[in-house]
C-alpha positions in Angstrom: 0.0 0.0 0.0 1.3 3.4 -1.0 1.5 6.2 1.7 -1.1 8.9 1.7 -0.4 11.8 -0.6 0.6 14.7 1.6 -0.3 18.3 0.9 2.3 20.8 2.0 1.1 22.2 5.3 2.5 23.1 8.6 2.6 20.2 11.1 1.1 21.0 14.5 1.4 19.1 17.8 -1.6 20.5 19.6 -1.0 24.3 19.3 2.7 24.0 18.5 3.8 24.6 15.0 6.8 22.6 14.0 7.2 23.2 10.2 6.2 21.4 7.0 8.3 18.4 7.6 10.0 18.6 11.0 13.2 17.0 11.9 13.2 15.9 15.6 16.2 15.2 17.8 15.5 12.0 19.6 15.7 11.8 23.4 18.9 9.9 24.2 20.1 9.1 27.7 23.4 10.8 28.5 23.4 12.5 25.1 20.4 14.8 24.7 21.3 17.3 27.4 21.2 21.1 27.0 24.8 21.4 25.7 24.1 18.9 22.9 20.7 20.3 22.2 22.2 23.8 21.8 24.4 22.7 18.8 21.6 20.6 17.3 19.3 23.6 17.4 22.0 25.8 15.8 22.1 23.3 12.9 18.5 22.8 12.1 16.7 20.6 14.6 13.0 21.6 14.7 11.8 19.9 17.8 14.0 18.5 20.6 13.4 16.4 23.8 15.3 16.1 27.0 17.0 12.9 28.1 14.3 10.6 29.5 13.6 11.4 33.2 12.7 8.9 35.8 9.2 9.6 37.3 10.4 8.0 40.6 13.5 10.3 40.6 11.3 13.4 40.0 8.8 12.7 42.8 11.7 12.0 45.2 13.5 15.1 44.0 16.6 13.2 43.0 19.2 15.7 42.0 20.1 14.1 38.7 16.4 13.8 37.6 15.6 17.4 38.6 18.6 18.7 36.8 17.3 17.2 33.5 14.2 19.5 33.8 16.4 22.4 32.7 15.0 23.9 29.5 16.0 27.2 27.8 14.0 29.6 25.6 16.4 29.2 22.6 15.5 25.5 22.5 11.8 25.9 21.9 9.8 24.0 21.0 11.2 21.6 23.6 9.6 18.5 25.2 10.4 16.9 28.5 10.3 13.1 28.3 9.4 11.0 31.3 9.3 7.2 32.0 8.1 4.9 34.7 6.1 1.9 35.6 3.6 3.3 38.1 0.6 5.3 37.0 0.5 7.5 40.1 4.2 8.4 39.8 3.9 9.1 36.2 0.9 11.4 36.7 2.8 13.3 39.5 5.9 13.6 37.4 3.9 15.0 34.5 2.7 17.8 36.9 6.3 18.5 38.0 7.5 18.5 34.4 4.8 20.9 33.4 5.9 23.3 36.1 9.4 23.4 34.5 7.9 25.2 31.5 8.4 22.9 28.4 6.2 23.1 25.3 5.0 19.5 25.6 5.3 16.3 27.7 6.5 13.1 26.0 6.1 9.6 27.4 8.7 7.0 26.8 7.1 3.6 25.9 10.1 2.5 23.8 13.3 2.3 25.8 14.6 -1.3 25.4 17.4 -1.4 27.9 17.2 -4.0 30.6 17.3 -1.6 33.6 14.2 0.1 32.3 12.1 -2.5 30.4 12.6 -5.2 33.0 11.3 -3.0 35.7 8.0 -2.4 33.9 8.8 0.9 32.2 9.7 2.0 28.7 9.1 -0.7 26.1 7.7 -3.0 28.8 4.3 -1.2 28.5 4.0 -2.7 25.0 3.1 -6.0 26.8 0.3 -4.3 28.8 -1.7 -2.0 26.5 -4.5 -1.5 29.0 -2.0 -0.2 31.5 -0.3 2.0 28.8 -3.7 3.5 27.9 -4.6 4.1 31.6 -1.2 5.7 32.3 -1.4 7.9 29.3 -4.9 9.0 30.1 -3.9 10.1 33.6 -0.9 12.1 32.1 -3.1 13.8 29.5 -5.5 14.9 32.3 -2.6 16.0 34.5 -1.2 18.7 32.2 -2.5 21.5 30.0 0.4 20.8 27.6 0.3 18.6 24.5 1.2 15.0 25.3 3.2 12.9 22.8 4.5 9.3 22.9 7.6 7.6 21.6 7.4 3.8 21.2 8.4 0.8 19.2 6.7 -1.7 16.8 6.0 -4.0 19.7 7.8 -6.2 22.2 8.8 -8.9 19.7 8.0 -10.2 16.3 4.9 -11.9 17.5 3.5 -8.8 19.2 3.8 -5.9 16.8 0.9 -4.0 18.2 1.9 -0.4 17.4 -1.2 0.0 15.1 -3.5 -0.7 18.0 -1.3 1.6 20.3 -1.6 4.5 17.8 -5.4 4.3 17.7 -6.0 3.9 21.4 -3.6 6.6 22.5 -4.9 9.0 19.9 -8.4 8.3 21.3 -7.4 9.4 24.8 -5.8 12.6 23.6 -2.1 12.3 22.6 -1.1 14.9 20.0 1.7 13.0 18.1 3.3 9.6 18.0 7.0 8.8 17.2 7.7 5.2 16.3 11.1 3.5 16.2 11.0 0.8 13.5 12.2 -2.1 15.7 10.8 -4.2 18.5 12.1 -4.2 22.0 13.8 -7.6 21.5 15.7 -6.3 18.5 17.2 -3.5 20.6 19.2 -1.6 18.0 20.2 -4.6 15.9 19.2 -5.4 12.4 17.5 -3.0 10.0 14.6 -0.7 11.1 11.3 -1.7 9.5 9.1 1.3 8.7 6.3 -0.6 7.0 4.1 -0.6 10.1 4.7 3.1 10.4 3.4 3.5 6.9 0.3 1.5 7.8 -0.4 3.8 10.7 -0.2 6.9 8.4 -2.5 5.1 5.9 -5.1 4.4 8.7 -8.0 6.8 8.0 -8.7 6.9 11.8 -5.3 8.5 12.5 -5.2 12.3 12.4 -2.3 13.1 14.7 1.3 13.6 13.3 3.3 10.4 13.0 7.1 10.6 13.1 9.4 7.8 12.0 12.6 6.9 13.7 15.4 4.4 13.1 18.4 4.2 10.8 18.2 7.7 9.2 21.8 8.6 8.9 22.0 10.6 5.6 20.0 13.0 3.5 19.4 10.3 1.0 18.0 8.0 3.6 15.8 10.7 5.0 14.3 11.4 1.6 13.7 7.7 1.0 11.8 7.4 4.3 9.8 10.6 3.7 8.8 9.6 0.2 8.3 5.8 0.8 6.5 5.9 4.1 4.6 9.1 4.1 5.6 10.2 7.6 5.0 13.7 8.9 8.5 14.1 10.1 11.6 12.2 11.0 13.3 11.7 14.4 17.0 11.4 14.4 19.1 9.9 17.2 22.5 8.2 16.9 23.4 9.8 13.5 23.4 13.3 15.2 25.9 12.4 18.0 29.0 14.5 17.2 27.4 15.5 13.9 24.6 18.0 14.5 25.1 19.2 10.9 22.8 16.3 9.7 19.6 18.3 10.3 20.6 21.1 7.9 22.1 18.7 5.5 18.8 16.9 5.2 16.9 20.2 4.8 19.3 21.3 2.1 18.9 18.0 0.2 15.1 18.2 0.4 15.1 21.8 -1.0 17.7 21.4 -3.7 18.5 17.7 -4.4 22.1 18.5 -3.8 24.5 17.7 -0.9 25.4 20.5 1.5 29.1 20.9 1.7 30.5 19.0 4.7 31.9 21.0 7.6 35.6 21.7 7.4 38.0 21.1 10.3 37.7 24.7 11.5 33.9 24.4 11.8 34.1 21.0 13.4 36.5 22.4 16.1 34.3 25.5 16.6 31.1 23.5 17.2 32.9 21.1 19.4 34.3 24.0 21.5 30.8 25.5 21.8 29.5 22.1 23.0 32.3 21.9 25.5 31.8 25.5 26.7 28.2 24.8 27.5 29.0 21.4 29.0 31.4 23.0 31.5 28.9 25.8 32.2 25.9 23.5 32.8 27.6 20.5 34.5 30.7 22.0 36.1 34.4 21.4 35.5 34.4 17.7 36.5 31.3 16.3 34.9 31.5 18.8 32.0 34.9 17.3 31.0 34.0 13.6 31.6 30.7 13.6 29.8 32.1 15.4 26.7 34.4 12.5 26.1 31.8 10.4 24.4 31.4 13.0 21.7 35.0 13.7 20.5 35.3 10.6 18.3 32.2 11.5 16.4 33.1 15.2 16.0 36.4 14.2 14.3 35.3 10.9 12.6 37.3 10.1 9.5 40.4 12.1 10.3 43.6 10.1 9.6 46.0 9.4 12.4 43.7 10.9 15.0 44.4 8.4 17.8 47.0 10.5 19.6 44.6 13.5 19.7 41.7 11.4 20.8 43.7 9.9 23.7 44.5 13.4 24.9 40.9 14.5 24.7 39.5 11.5 26.5 42.1 11.3 29.3 42.9 14.9 30.2 41.2 16.5 33.2 42.8 19.9 32.5 40.4 22.3 30.8 43.2 24.4 29.2 44.9 21.3 27.9 41.7 20.2 26.2 41.2 23.5 24.5 44.9 23.5 23.5 44.4 20.1 22.0 41.4 21.3 20.0 43.5 24.2 18.7 46.2 21.8 17.8 43.7 19.6 15.9 42.5 22.6 13.9 46.0 23.7 13.0 47.2 20.2 12.0 44.2 19.3 9.9 43.7 22.7 8.4 47.2 22.2 6.9 46.1 18.8 5.7 43.0 20.3 4.0 45.0 23.0 2.5 47.5 20.7 0.8 44.9 18.1 -0.2 
């Protein structure tokens, strides 16, 4: 079955306008924090989400969970994503999250990791649709903000129930649905299957925006997913880590059919420095240094003979030394670009 023909119009999530074909930054634990969101917003992300936040952590005022509620005006529209296994806790966490001032509340029904799913949260709710519906209903009633959901195709190959999930959650008031094209059992293995996402879009009962997620790592892939599956927008996760340029690259390709020029080493260093600046500001000098280390390899992916620089970046605890190393990288590889 071919996807519905889409007429160019602005996509709305409740009262939030997110463009004709929005590109969403996926909520990723230990990645989608304010410093990372800042550089993604600079480079074309239309809608972003916080890292997922534990409902139990919020209601107990755990410092790490409360810190994740930080949202900034430049990020808007921004959603706070919550997860949990208890309906009462999720309702209360929705109230707390609403007070933090986001534009929407997102519910995680897709996280596949053992520490979440095996405790009855995240993707585990795909095995208990009545509880998922009841939980979502309470959250919708607890906030004046639009409520959205991110989920997967199902728990495993024999229980791909996302079509039922889409109808039932729309009926109780969610305003958009993002679907990762894998089951929980698949984790992140194999190839994402968007065929059920297309079926949801072709369902005449479905009127809310449907966003596809999984394996979009290039402008060409994004265009294929848009044209083949009829989604209202695309959510991008792993491909953006250390490469926030992917959002504008996709937009440029959609508009022109041509590839946007890849960032040179000076731009890569400048964006990495901005990310590091904000990381130090938001997390402090210790965590700010440590938690940036996961990003360096991706910022400088593809550079020859980079191992020595990488080791300096991921082992140094001296802020001035890290910035000096970044300057050295720019100088070294600027020369390489100039003579290539």
